N, C-alpha and C positions, 0 to 999 in steps of 0.2 A: 944274317942280320942279328946283331947282338945289341939289345937296347942299352946295355951298359957301355958300349963302344961306338961312339958316333962315326968313327972311321970305317966301321964294317958296313955302312950303307953306301949306296952308289951316288956320289955327288957330281953335279953338273953345273955349268955356268952358261948363260946366254945373255946377249945384249937385247934388252926388251924395253920398248917405250922410253928410250933415252938413257937407260942405266943398265949396269951389269946385275943380272939376277942370279942368285944361287938357289938351287933346288935339288931335292933328292928324287931320283927316278928309279923305282923298283917295279919288277914284273913286266918289263918291256917284252912285247910279243903277245900279251893278252889283248883281246879285242876291246873290252870295256875299260874305261878310265874313271878314276876318282881323284879329285883334287882336294887336298886338305889345307885349310887356312887357319893359322894360329892367331892368337890375340896378344895382349900385353900382360906381362913382360916376357911372353913366350917366344919360341923360335920353332923352326921345323921340328926340332927335337921333342916338342911336346907330344908329338904323335908317334914316338918311338915304339910304343907297344901296339898301336893300331896298324902300322905299316906292314909288319909280317902277317898279321891276321887278314888284312884285306888282300894281300898278294895270294895267300892260301885260298881265298874265296874266288880267285881268278881275275883279279883286277890289276891293271897297270896303275900304280899309285904315284902321283906327282905331289911333292910336298915342298913348296917354296918357303924360303925366308921372305916374308913380304917386304915390300919397299920400306926401307928405314931400319930393318932388323938384321941381325946376324951378319952373314957374309954377302948379303945383297946391299947394293949401294944405298947411301943415306944422304940425299941432297939436303944441304943445310938451308934453313929458312929463318931470316933472310941470309943471303941475297936472293935465293930462289923463292918462287911463289908457293904459298901454303896449299894452293890448289893441287900441287903434286901429290898431296897426301889425302885428298878427298876420295870418297868411296868410288866415285865414277872413274877416276884415274887409276885406282887400284884394280878395278874391274877391267880396265883397258889393258893393264899389265898382264892379267891372267888370260885375257882373250888373245893377246899377241903371243904369249907363251904357248898357248894351245895351237895357234897357227904354225909356229915353228916346229912343234912336235907332231904336226899333221893330225890333230885331234879336232873333229868337228863338234863333238858334244862330250860332256862329262857329267858325272854326279859330283856335286860340291858338298863338302862337309866342313863346317867351321865351328870355332869356339871363341867366346869373348869377342873382341873386335873382328876376328875371322868369321864369327857368326853373322855380324852385320854385313860383312863383305859378301858372303854367299847369298844372303837374301837380296842384296843389291845386284848381284849377277842376274837374278830372275827379272829385275826391272830394266837394267841397262843392256844386258845381252841375253835375253830369254832364249834365243835360238841356240845358245851354247850349252844349255842346262837340260839334262835328263831329269834330275831330281835334286832335292836339297835336304841336307841334314844339319840341324843346328843344335849344338850342345850349350845349354844354359842361356843362350841369347835369343830372346823373343823377336818375332818380326814386328817392327814398328813401321807403319806405312809412312810415305812422304807427308810431311806436315803442311797444312795450309797457311800456318802463321809461324813466324820465326820465334823461337825461344832460346835465349842464350843459356850457357851452362849454369850461370848463377841462379837463374829462374828455375831450371830443372832441379838443381840441388835443393832449392827451397821446397819443391814438391816432393822430392825423394831424398830425404836427408842422408840415406846410406851412400849417396853419390857425391857427398861433399868433397871427398878426396880428389874428384875430377877437377874441381875448381883449382885446387892447389897444383895439380899436374899441368895446368896451362901456364903457370908462372915460371920464369927462368930459374928461380931458386930451386925448383924441384929437380931440374936437370943437374944442377951443381951438387945437390945433396946425394942423389942416387949414383952419380958418377964417382963420388968420393968413397962410397962403401957398397959396391954391388953385392958382395958376399952376404952382408947383413940383410940387405933388402930381399935377397932370394930366400934366405933362411926364414925371414918373417912372412914372406908371401906364400911360399909353398907349404901350406898347412892343411891337415886333414879336418874332418868334421867332428872328431872326438873332442870333448870339452877340455880335457887335459892338454890337448895339443894346440889349442887356439891362443892367439896373441892379439892384443889390440894395437893397431899400428898408428894410423893417422890421429894426431892430437889437435888438429885445427890449424897448425902452423908448420907441421913437419910430417913427412911420410914415416919417419923412423922415430918420432918424438917419444913414443912410449916403449921403445924397444931397448932392452939392456944390451950392451956391447958384447956380452958373453952368451948370448942366446944360443941354445942348442938347436940343431936342425930337427925337423919332424922325422919320425920313423917312416913316413910315407915316401921319402926320397933319399937316395943314397948320396954319399960324399962325392962319388964320381960324377953323378948327374949335376949336383950343385956346382962342382968345379967347372964343368963344361959351360954352364950358363954364365958364370962369372967371367970365365976366360973370353967368351964371345963378346960380352958387353964391355970388357976392358979394351977391345979393339976399336969399336965405333962409338961407344957410349950410349946414353939413353935418348939423345936428341931426336932421332928418327921415330922411335916408338912413341915418345911423348907428343909428337906432332899430331897424332891421331886424335888427341883430346882438344885440339885447337881448330877443328874443321867443321864445327856445327854450322856456321854460316855458309861455308863452301858447299857442304852437302845440301843444305836447304836450297841454295841457288841452283845447284846442279839438278835438283829433283823437281823443280817447278814444272807443273803440268804432267809429271810422270804418272804412269798408272799405279794404282794402289793394290790391285788384286794380284794374288799369286796363284797361277793355275797349275804349276808343276806339283807333282807328288812331293809332299814335305813331311819330314819327321822332326818333331821338336822333343828333345830329351832334356828334362829339367832335374835338378838336384834339390832335394828337400832342405839341405843345410847351406845353400849358397848365399853368403852374406852380401855378395856383390850384386847378384841378380836374383832377388827373392822370388819364389814361385808365383805370388799374386801378379807379378808383372806379365805373366804368360796369358792372363785372361783376355778374352775377345779376339784372340788370333784367328779363330775359326770364321770370323766375319770377313776376313781378307784372304785366308788360305782355304781354297775350295777342296783340296785333297790333302787334308791334314791328319796326321797321327801324332798324338801326344803321349809320351811315356815319362814316368817318374822313377828316379833311382833314389831309394831311401838311404839314410846314413851316409850321405855323400856331400862333399864340399864343392867349391867352384871347380876343382881340378879333377873332374870326373874321369879323364883319360888315364890317370895314374892311381887314383884312390879306389875306383870301382871298375877296373879294367874288364874283368870277366862279365860283370852285369851289363856293361856297356856293349860288349861284343854280342851278348845274348839278345840285345835289343836291335842293334843295327843289322845283324845277320839276316833275320827274317825279312826286314824291310828291303834290304838289297835283293833278296831272292824274289820278292814281289816285283820290284822294279825290273829285274832281269826278265821275268815272265812277260811283263807289259811290253818291254822292248821287243821281245821275240814275236809277240802277237802283232805289234805294229809293223814289223818287217814282213811278216806273212801277209798282212793286209796290203802293204805296198806292192809286194810281188804279185798278188792276186789282181790288184787293180791294173798293174802294168800289163798283165797278160790278157785281161778281159775288159 
């Protein structure tokens, strides 16, 4: 596995929940599984440095392009129903994929929208989850009252760009220049590397056309992202920003407590999900560990790879020990 060569990973396809799903499957033969869920505008490739690390830890690592992204199909809405992109249906995708791979349970790790998905796996398919790891994305319990994205952006001005992403013009703009969008998006926490993107009317409104890439990412990596988005465009990924009402409806009456072992990793320089949004998670997550990575942007998987691995490694060791103890207890009870 060479992080600079996407073709060096083991790619597979399955027909899942009505569409063709693409995923990377490494470490087949290992007993324990971990499923990695990316966000926007990421792909399976966002985990390119974590996949070899997790395989070396003895895990079978399943890394899908989520519905609407990369080489996984991207149903167009309309004519299809936007419910296809709701968290509950994305979780159904993952549960069906697990069944096809003969996996009863897995550890789930997510980032950005993928973080929301792995928390929702604990709600919609709790029997499928050993533990959950979320990078930058806090657990937000099901809401009792509906708030549209405009209201959320008023409360949290740093999310104003999400209002724009719900408009058709966003898809047109990003499809027109994916290279520039990725150069502007994948930036490190260093002040000299930051760029201001959204200007209120355009995702790229403040970006010069000759913008240099960040040292955090290579030209090969950027080229892969751009090539993947030139195939299907941004329609599927942007649909995730249009599902607030869908998710609210799907979660009516759902439990709010998370009882699975959970690790929340936050970055101190994340402009998309600032650390204060992490507060109060312990009210809902009864077995929660919170860690902070300093001098790190939203893209923790590539900016602070080693520090991230130093955090998730011990957590996974603890989970492994808990699973072994549970298996011993089950064996004991079965005998006696």
